[in-house]
C-alpha positions in Angstrom: 0.0 0.0 0.0 1.4 3.4 -1.0 1.9 6.3 1.3 -0.9 8.2 -0.3 -3.3 5.2 0.1 -2.3 4.9 3.8 -2.9 8.6 4.4 -6.3 8.4 2.6 -7.4 5.4 4.7 -6.3 7.2 7.9 -8.3 10.3 6.8 -11.4 8.2 6.0 -11.1 6.4 9.3 -10.9 9.7 11.2 -14.0 11.0 9.3 -16.1 7.9 9.7 -15.2 7.6 13.5 -16.4 11.2 13.9 -19.9 10.0 12.8 -22.2 9.4 15.8 -24.1 6.8 13.6 -22.8 3.6 12.1 -21.1 4.6 8.8 -18.8 3.2 6.2 -17.2 4.4 3.0 -17.0 2.5 -0.3 -14.9 3.5 -3.3 -15.9 3.7 -6.9 -15.3 -0.1 -7.4 -17.6 -1.0 -4.6 -14.9 -1.9 -2.0 -15.3 -0.8 1.6 -12.5 1.6 2.3 -13.4 2.5 5.9 -15.9 1.6 8.6 -16.3 3.2 12.1 -16.7 1.1 15.3 -20.5 1.4 15.3 -20.6 -0.1 11.8 -18.3 -3.0 12.7 -20.6 -3.8 15.7 -23.3 -4.5 13.1 -21.4 -6.0 10.3 -18.4 -7.5 12.1 -14.7 -6.8 12.2 -12.4 -7.0 9.1 -14.9 -5.7 6.6 -12.6 -3.1 5.2 -11.4 -4.2 1.7 -14.4 -6.4 1.1 -17.1 -5.8 -1.5 -20.2 -4.1 -0.1 -22.3 -6.8 -1.8 -20.7 -9.5 0.4 -21.1 -7.4 3.6 -24.5 -5.7 3.3 -26.3 -8.5 1.3 -29.9 -7.3 1.6 -31.4 -6.8 -2.0 -33.2 -3.6 -1.4 -30.2 -1.9 0.0 -27.8 -3.3 -2.6 -30.1 -2.0 -5.4 -30.0 1.5 -3.9 -26.2 1.5 -3.6 -25.9 0.2 -7.2 -28.2 3.0 -8.4 -26.1 5.6 -6.5 -22.9 4.2 -7.9 -24.3 4.6 -11.5 -25.9 8.0 -11.1 -23.5 9.5 -8.5 -26.6 10.9 -6.8 -27.6 10.6 -3.1 -30.3 8.1 -2.3 -31.9 6.5 0.7 -32.8 2.9 1.6 -33.5 0.6 4.5 -31.6 -2.1 6.3 -33.1 -4.7 8.7 -30.8 -5.9 11.4 -31.6 -9.0 13.5 -30.2 -9.1 17.0 -31.2 -12.1 19.1 -34.5 -12.4 17.2 -35.2 -8.6 17.7 -35.4 -6.8 14.4 -33.9 -3.4 14.2 -34.8 -1.2 11.2 -32.3 1.4 10.0 -32.8 4.2 7.6 -29.8 4.2 5.3 -28.4 7.4 3.6 -26.1 6.8 0.6 -24.2 10.0 -0.4 -21.4 10.7 -2.8 -18.3 12.2 -1.3 -15.2 13.6 -3.0 -12.0 13.2 -0.9 -8.5 13.9 -2.2 -9.9 14.0 -5.7 -11.3 10.5 -5.3 -14.9 9.5 -5.4 -16.4 7.6 -2.5 -19.8 6.9 -1.1 -20.7 7.4 2.6 -23.3 4.9 3.8 -24.7 5.8 7.2 -27.3 3.9 9.2 -29.9 5.5 11.5 -31.8 3.2 13.8 -35.5 4.0 13.4 -36.8 1.1 15.5 -37.9 3.1 18.5 -39.8 5.6 16.3 -41.6 2.8 14.5 -42.4 1.1 17.8 -43.7 4.4 19.1 -45.9 4.7 16.0 -47.3 1.2 16.6 -47.8 2.0 20.3 -49.6 5.2 19.4 -51.9 3.4 17.0 -52.6 0.6 19.5 -53.2 3.2 22.2 -55.7 5.1 20.2 -57.5 1.9 19.2 -57.6 0.7 22.8 -58.9 4.0 24.2 -61.6 4.1 21.4 -62.7 0.6 22.2 -62.7 1.1 26.0 -64.8 4.2 25.8 -67.0 3.1 22.9 -68.4 0.1 24.9 -69.8 2.0 27.8 -70.8 5.0 25.6 -72.8 2.7 23.3 -74.5 1.2 26.4 -75.4 4.6 27.8 -76.8 5.8 24.4 -78.9 2.7 24.0 -80.5 3.0 27.4 -81.1 6.8 26.8 -82.8 6.1 23.5 -85.0 3.6 25.2 -85.9 5.9 28.1 -86.5 8.9 25.8 -88.8 6.8 23.7 -91.1 6.5 26.7 -91.6 2.8 26.0 -90.6 2.0 29.6 -93.4 2.5 32.0 -92.2 0.3 34.9 -90.4 2.5 37.5 -88.2 -0.4 38.7 -87.0 -1.0 35.1 -86.3 2.7 34.7 -84.3 2.7 37.9 -82.3 -0.3 36.8 -81.5 1.4 33.4 -80.4 4.6 35.2 -78.2 2.5 37.6 -76.5 0.8 34.7 -76.0 4.2 32.9 -74.5 5.7 36.1 -72.1 2.7 36.4 -71.0 3.0 32.8 -70.4 6.7 33.2 -68.3 6.1 36.3 -66.3 3.5 34.3 -65.6 6.1 31.6 -64.6 8.6 34.3 -62.2 6.0 35.8 -60.6 5.4 32.4 -60.1 9.1 31.7 -58.7 9.6 35.2 -56.3 6.7 34.7 -55.2 8.1 31.3 -54.6 11.6 32.9 -52.5 10.0 35.7 -50.4 8.1 33.1 -49.9 11.3 31.1 -48.8 13.2 34.2 -46.4 10.4 35.2 -44.9 10.3 31.7 -44.3 14.0 31.9 -42.6 13.6 35.3 -40.7 10.5 34.3 -37.2 12.0 34.7 -38.1 14.3 37.6 -37.0 12.5 40.8 -39.1 13.2 43.9 -37.6 15.6 46.5 -39.8 14.7 49.5 -39.4 11.7 51.8 -42.0 9.0 52.6 -42.1 6.3 55.2 -43.5 3.2 53.5 -44.7 1.7 56.8 -46.9 4.8 57.3 -48.2 4.4 53.8 -49.1 0.8 54.3 -50.9 1.4 57.5 -52.8 4.3 55.9 -53.9 2.3 52.9 -55.0 -0.7 55.0 -57.1 1.5 57.3 -58.6 3.3 54.3 -59.6 -0.1 52.8 -61.0 -1.7 56.0 -64.7 -1.4 54.8 -63.8 -3.1 51.5 -61.9 -5.8 53.3 -64.7 -6.4 55.7 -67.3 -6.5 52.9 -65.3 -9.2 51.2 -64.6 -11.1 54.4 -60.9 -10.8 53.8 -58.4 -10.6 56.7 -55.3 -8.5 56.0 -52.1 -9.3 58.0 -49.1 -7.0 58.2 -45.6 -8.3 58.9 -42.4 -6.2 59.3 -44.1 -2.8 59.3 -43.2 -2.0 62.9 -40.1 -0.1 61.7 -39.7 2.9 59.3 -38.6 2.4 55.7 -37.8 5.9 54.5 -37.6 6.5 50.8 -37.4 9.6 48.6 -40.8 9.8 47.1 -44.3 11.4 46.8 -46.8 10.3 49.4 -49.8 10.4 47.0 -48.1 8.3 44.4 -46.8 5.7 46.8 -50.3 5.5 48.3 -51.6 4.9 44.8 -49.2 2.0 44.2 -50.2 0.0 47.3 -53.9 1.0 47.0 -53.9 -0.5 43.5 -52.1 -3.7 44.6 -54.4 -4.3 47.6 -57.5 -3.5 45.6 -56.4 -6.0 43.0 -55.8 -8.6 45.7 -59.3 -8.0 47.0 -60.9 -8.0 43.5 -59.2 -11.1 42.2 -58.6 -12.9 45.5 -61.1 -15.2 47.1 -63.7 -14.2 49.7 -63.0 -15.3 53.2 -59.3 -15.7 52.6 -56.2 -13.7 53.6 -54.1 -11.0 52.1 -50.6 -10.8 53.6 -48.4 -7.7 53.4 -44.8 -8.1 54.5 -41.7 -5.9 54.4 -38.0 -6.5 54.9 -34.8 -4.6 54.3 -32.4 -6.3 51.9 -29.0 -5.5 50.5 -28.7 -4.5 46.9 -28.6 -1.6 44.5 -31.4 0.2 42.8 -29.9 3.3 41.1 -27.5 4.8 43.7 -29.1 3.2 46.7 -27.2 0.6 48.7 -30.2 -0.6 50.8 -33.6 -1.7 49.5 -37.0 -2.3 51.1 -38.9 -5.3 49.7 -42.7 -5.3 50.1 -44.7 -8.4 49.2 -48.4 -8.2 48.6 -49.7 -11.8 48.6 -53.2 -13.1 47.9 -54.8 -16.5 47.9 -56.8 -16.0 44.7 -57.1 -17.8 41.4 -53.5 -17.0 40.3 -52.2 -15.9 37.0 -51.1 -18.2 34.1 -47.4 -17.8 33.1 -48.2 -16.5 29.6 -49.9 -13.4 31.1 -47.3 -12.3 33.6 -45.0 -10.3 31.3 -47.9 -8.3 29.9 -49.6 -7.3 33.2 -48.3 -3.7 33.1 -49.4 -3.0 29.5 -52.1 -0.5 29.2 -55.6 -2.0 28.9 -54.3 -5.5 29.2 -56.6 -7.8 31.1 -56.4 -11.5 31.7 -60.2 -11.8 31.9 -61.8 -8.8 30.2 -65.4 -9.6 31.2 -64.5 -10.3 34.8 -62.3 -7.2 35.0 -65.0 -4.9 33.7 -67.6 -6.4 36.1 -65.3 -5.6 39.0 -64.7 -2.0 37.8 -61.2 -2.6 36.3 -59.9 -0.3 33.6 -56.7 -2.2 32.6 -54.6 0.8 33.6 -53.8 0.2 37.3 -50.6 -1.9 36.9 -49.4 0.4 34.1 -49.7 3.3 36.5 -47.9 1.3 39.2 -45.0 0.6 36.8 -44.7 4.3 35.9 -44.7 5.4 39.5 -42.1 2.9 40.5 -39.9 3.9 37.5 -40.0 7.5 38.7 -39.1 6.4 42.2 -36.2 4.2 40.9 -38.0 1.1 42.0 -39.3 -2.0 40.3 -42.0 -4.7 40.6 -41.9 -8.5 40.1 -44.8 -11.0 40.0 -44.9 -14.6 41.0 -48.1 -16.6 40.6 -49.4 -20.1 40.7 -52.8 -20.9 39.2 -55.4 -21.9 41.8 -53.0 -20.9 44.7 -52.5 -17.1 44.4 -50.1 -14.4 43.5 -47.3 -12.4 45.1 -46.6 -8.8 43.8 -43.2 -7.7 45.1 -42.1 -4.1 45.2 -38.5 -3.0 45.5 -37.7 0.6 46.5 -34.3 2.3 47.3 -34.0 3.3 51.0 -32.4 6.6 52.0 -30.8 5.0 55.1 
């Protein structure tokens, strides 16, 4: 290799490594002259000197590069990368570059997977919200039309219709409130709480607040390990919301006459910068959750049993809200469940001391 070629390769390497995106340069003959570290992570080491056809392979991208080589005009294409069965989609820019009187093409790869995923999530979200609100709205409109038509003379029937309409309106209100809570949490996602909260005080407050519901369902709630403070950096209302949701779920989907057990203990570990963690278990003796549902529990509007969930007033947003609150508080949640035996929702939060 001549001194000029060595200097040219050094220059190309410096230019490509200055790129924040995966990038490589090919010469007029289609050989790869330089590739930055980000590109070699995708296509492997030792690709310099090889034909772009042997390295890039995908027909759509190869056709675009061939067209650029012939016309010497900039063009764009796509490249699909498969990492551990997870497809990543890149937008590829192919642009002619003149360096030291020699013609090259810069090929850069921009990962668009997150944007595409966000687009899919947005479409799914709009579809889910539309469906969740349309169902109760259709019910309310149907009963209203019946009542307005004056075909119902029986006062007992009218009262039943009005009760159903009231319940459906309350359901829509819960859905909207849940969506507003999620929106607020997403806006505050990176804003760490500045106040402190004692988790033991939270648990005692939530259990006392829910005593009428527990009594109504003949459920006994036992507390273990909450005789000492567990101080975290957090917002009282949001931590209240976390445990209210979990205990409400344990009541709704547990079995009447059985027990809900809440336990806490201090463990060693790290969540963010914290060196100590409080672990809180919320255990019920309900029907349990099949394994295929566990990883989807925190998705918006996801329900294991849609009909049963709606009957019990569920919106499918509660655990999603819990997840967002815990993320903001640098915590996390795990779930263990056995069908016909019950579930354990475990919360981990970083302690201040």
